[in-house]
C-alpha positions in Angstrom: 10.9 19.5 29.6 7.6 18.3 28.2 5.7 20.9 30.3 7.9 23.7 29.0 7.4 22.7 25.4 3.7 22.4 25.9 3.6 25.9 27.4 5.6 27.4 24.5 3.3 25.8 21.9 0.2 26.8 23.7 1.6 30.3 24.0 2.3 30.5 20.3 -1.2 29.4 19.4 -2.7 31.9 21.8 -0.6 34.7 20.3 -1.9 33.8 16.8 -5.4 33.9 18.2 -4.9 37.3 19.8 -3.3 38.7 16.6 -6.3 37.5 14.6 -8.7 39.1 17.0 -6.8 42.4 16.7 -7.0 42.2 13.0 -10.7 41.6 13.3 -11.1 44.7 15.4 -9.0 46.8 13.1 -11.1 45.8 10.1 -14.3 46.7 11.9 -13.1 50.2 12.6 -11.3 50.7 9.3 -12.8 53.1 6.8 -13.4 50.4 4.2 -16.7 50.1 2.3 -19.5 48.0 3.8 -19.2 45.6 0.9 -15.6 44.7 1.7 -15.9 44.6 5.5 -18.6 41.9 5.7 -16.9 39.1 3.7 -13.4 39.9 5.1 -14.8 39.9 8.7 -16.5 36.5 8.1 -13.2 35.0 6.9 -11.3 36.4 9.9 -13.9 35.1 12.4 -13.9 31.6 10.8 -10.1 31.6 10.9 -10.0 32.7 14.5 -12.5 30.0 15.4 -10.4 27.4 13.7 -7.3 28.5 15.5 -9.0 28.4 18.9 -10.5 25.0 18.2 -7.1 23.7 17.2 -5.6 25.1 20.3 -8.2 23.5 22.5 -7.7 20.1 20.8 -4.0 20.4 21.1 -4.1 21.2 24.7 -6.5 18.2 25.4 -4.2 15.9 23.5 -1.2 17.1 25.4 -3.0 16.8 28.7 -3.9 13.2 27.9 -0.3 12.4 26.9 0.9 13.9 30.1 -1.6 11.9 32.1 -0.5 8.6 30.5 3.2 9.4 31.1 2.6 10.3 34.7 0.6 7.1 35.3 2.9 4.7 33.5 6.4 6.0 32.9 7.5 4.8 36.4 5.9 1.4 35.9 6.7 0.4 32.3 9.6 0.5 29.8 9.9 3.8 27.9 9.3 1.9 24.6 6.0 0.6 25.9 4.9 4.0 27.0 5.7 5.4 23.6 3.6 2.7 21.9 0.7 3.5 24.2 0.9 7.2 23.3 1.1 6.4 19.6 -1.9 4.0 19.9 -4.1 5.2 22.9 -6.7 2.6 22.1 -4.4 -0.2 23.2 -4.4 1.1 26.8 -7.1 -0.4 29.1 -7.3 0.9 32.6 -11.0 0.6 33.3 -10.9 -3.1 34.2 -10.6 -6.3 32.3 -10.0 -10.0 32.9 -6.7 -11.2 31.5 -4.0 -13.7 32.2 -1.0 -12.3 34.1 2.1 -13.6 35.6 2.6 -12.1 39.1 6.0 -11.7 40.7 6.5 -10.9 44.3 9.8 -10.1 46.0 10.8 -9.7 49.7 14.0 -9.1 51.6 14.9 -11.8 54.2 15.1 -10.4 57.7 14.1 -6.9 56.8 11.9 -6.3 59.9 14.8 -7.0 62.2 17.0 -4.8 60.1 14.7 -1.8 60.7 15.2 -2.1 64.4 18.9 -1.9 64.4 20.0 0.3 61.5 20.0 4.0 61.2 16.9 5.1 59.2 18.9 7.3 56.8 21.4 4.5 56.0 18.6 2.0 55.5 16.5 4.3 53.3 19.6 5.0 51.1 20.2 1.3 50.7 16.6 0.7 49.8 16.6 3.5 47.2 19.5 1.8 45.4 18.0 -1.6 45.8 14.6 -0.6 44.3 16.2 1.3 41.5 18.2 -1.8 40.4 15.2 -4.2 40.9 12.8 -2.0 38.9 15.3 -1.5 36.1 15.6 -5.3 35.7 11.8 -5.9 35.9 11.0 -3.2 33.3 13.8 -4.5 31.0 12.2 -7.9 31.0 8.8 -6.5 30.0 7.3 -6.4 33.4 5.3 -3.6 35.1 5.9 -2.4 38.6 2.6 -2.8 40.3 3.7 -1.4 43.6 6.4 -1.2 46.2 5.4 -1.9 49.8 8.0 -1.7 52.5 10.9 -3.8 51.3 8.7 -5.8 48.7 8.2 -5.3 45.0 5.0 -6.5 43.3 5.3 -6.8 39.5 3.0 -8.0 36.7 3.8 -9.5 33.3 1.3 -9.3 30.5 -0.4 -6.2 31.8 -1.5 -3.6 30.9 -0.5 -4.8 27.4 0.1 -8.2 25.9 3.5 -9.8 26.5 4.4 -12.9 24.6 5.7 -15.8 26.7 5.2 -13.8 29.9 5.7 -16.8 32.3 9.1 -17.5 30.8 9.9 -13.7 30.8 9.0 -13.5 34.5 11.2 -16.5 35.4 14.1 -15.1 33.4 13.5 -11.8 35.2 13.6 -13.6 38.6 16.9 -15.2 37.7 18.3 -11.8 36.9 16.9 -10.3 40.1 18.5 -13.1 42.1 21.9 -12.6 40.5 21.7 -8.8 40.8 20.4 -8.7 44.4 23.1 -11.1 45.6 25.8 -8.9 44.1 24.1 -5.8 45.6 23.9 -7.2 49.1 27.6 -8.0 49.0 28.6 -4.5 48.2 30.8 -3.3 51.1 28.4 -0.5 52.2 25.4 -2.8 52.0 27.1 -5.9 53.5 28.0 -3.8 56.5 24.3 -3.5 57.5 23.5 -7.1 56.9 21.1 -6.7 54.0 19.2 -10.0 53.5 18.6 -12.3 50.6 15.9 -11.5 48.1 13.1 -14.1 47.9 10.8 -14.3 44.9 7.5 -16.0 44.2 5.9 -16.4 40.7 2.7 -17.8 39.4 0.5 -17.4 36.3 -3.3 -17.3 36.0 -6.4 -15.2 35.2 -6.8 -11.9 37.1 -9.0 -8.8 37.2 -6.8 -5.9 36.3 -7.6 -2.2 36.2 -7.6 1.1 38.2 -8.7 0.6 41.8 -8.9 3.1 44.5 -10.5 6.5 45.3 -10.7 9.4 42.9 -7.6 11.1 44.3 -5.5 8.0 44.4 -6.0 5.3 41.7 -3.6 2.3 41.3 -3.5 0.0 38.3 -3.3 -3.4 39.9 -4.4 -7.0 39.7 -6.7 -9.2 41.8 -6.9 -13.0 41.4 -5.8 -16.4 42.7 -2.5 -16.4 40.9 -1.6 -13.0 42.4 -2.3 -14.3 45.9 -0.5 -17.6 45.2 2.6 -15.7 44.0 2.8 -13.9 47.3 2.4 -17.2 49.2 5.2 -18.8 47.2 7.5 -15.9 48.0 7.0 -16.7 51.7 7.4 -20.4 51.1 11.0 -19.8 50.1 11.8 -19.4 53.8 10.8 -23.1 54.6 12.1 -24.5 51.3 15.5 -22.8 51.6 15.1 -21.5 48.1 15.3 -18.0 46.7 12.8 -18.4 43.8 9.6 -20.4 44.1 7.6 -20.9 40.9 4.0 -22.2 40.9 2.8 -25.1 38.8 1.1 -23.1 36.0 4.0 -20.7 35.4 6.4 -23.7 35.5 4.4 -25.6 33.0 4.8 -22.8 30.5 8.6 -22.5 30.8 11.6 -24.4 29.5 11.6 -27.4 31.9 15.4 -27.9 31.5 15.8 -24.6 33.4 13.8 -25.7 36.5 14.2 -28.2 39.3 11.4 -29.6 41.4 11.2 -28.4 45.0 8.5 -30.9 45.9 4.8 -30.5 46.8 3.7 -27.9 49.4 0.5 -26.6 50.8 -0.1 -22.9 51.2 -2.7 -20.9 53.1 -6.0 -20.7 51.3 -5.6 -24.0 49.4 -6.6 -27.5 50.6 -4.6 -29.4 48.0 -0.9 -29.5 47.7 0.9 -28.0 44.7 4.1 -28.8 42.9 6.6 -25.9 43.0 9.9 -25.4 41.2 13.1 -23.3 41.3 15.4 -22.3 38.5 18.8 -24.1 38.4 21.6 -22.1 40.0 24.1 -20.8 37.4 27.0 -22.3 39.4 25.8 -25.9 39.1 27.5 -28.3 36.6 25.6 -28.6 33.3 25.0 -32.3 34.1 23.4 -31.6 37.4 19.7 -31.5 36.3 19.9 -35.0 34.7 21.7 -36.3 37.8 19.1 -34.9 40.2 16.3 -36.4 38.2 18.0 -39.8 38.2 18.6 -39.5 41.9 14.9 -38.7 42.6 13.9 -41.8 40.6 16.2 -44.1 42.6 15.6 -42.5 46.0 13.0 -44.9 47.4 14.4 -48.1 46.1 18.2 -47.4 46.0 19.3 -44.6 48.3 22.9 -45.4 47.9 22.6 -45.3 44.1 20.7 -42.0 44.4 23.5 -40.5 46.4 26.0 -41.7 43.8 24.1 -39.9 41.1 24.7 -36.7 42.9 28.4 -37.2 43.4 29.6 -35.1 40.5 33.2 -34.7 41.7 
């Protein structure tokens, strides 16, 4: 659609330029007096030059817009892409240091699934899965960094500023958890044994920008928080959780929405870190207070701690 419109507009401008050139030629060969031809010819040449310059500028602008759309429209919300096109100066792809919230997802047991399911069936399921996941991420203001295998890597607060990005990422993770559970229980998906989605989230400084070779550039992020988010996604397997949130992201969120998972150590770090999980929507509203009370009593009064969790 956009390419066809661009071609029509460029064609119209080119037609005008050709017509002006023909007029110029006709004036040159017309039997007008020398005194009339010179000034008229000057006006026509200047007009033709203006039209050609305008056409070149228009084509350059449209090429730039097409480039931005092709780079970003599959990664960002349409409203964000429109704002970037309206204000090109707000887009920074060349490299910068900025705080981001990284979100990593993975499908439990996917490698085993690839060994026993027909490829066409699995690819079809993945197509629908990624479409749903990407829609939710973009709706929450996130950017799809990349899709690798069965995993989705997303960034919040890049390439443009996003207020309260840690909270937005956690809210996104909760929505992803809910949607992915419903998705894997669809009859045609449940039939192949599609696994749970596990999610890791952390916030911190990162270097973001276009990375790659000339023929294949990717806008991506590099930093400790990005690596830690990937480690936390994997930690869900041992923790029995579906969403694992790092300490920095958790500290910037509504604490009433999170429950502690304890302290863990991850590869690449010597010290342990506190990790958290959003409360499940099917828990009673009094559960967070009851669990905190139970944790406080656990060492000195295990029976009292157990009683705190008896919410029947």
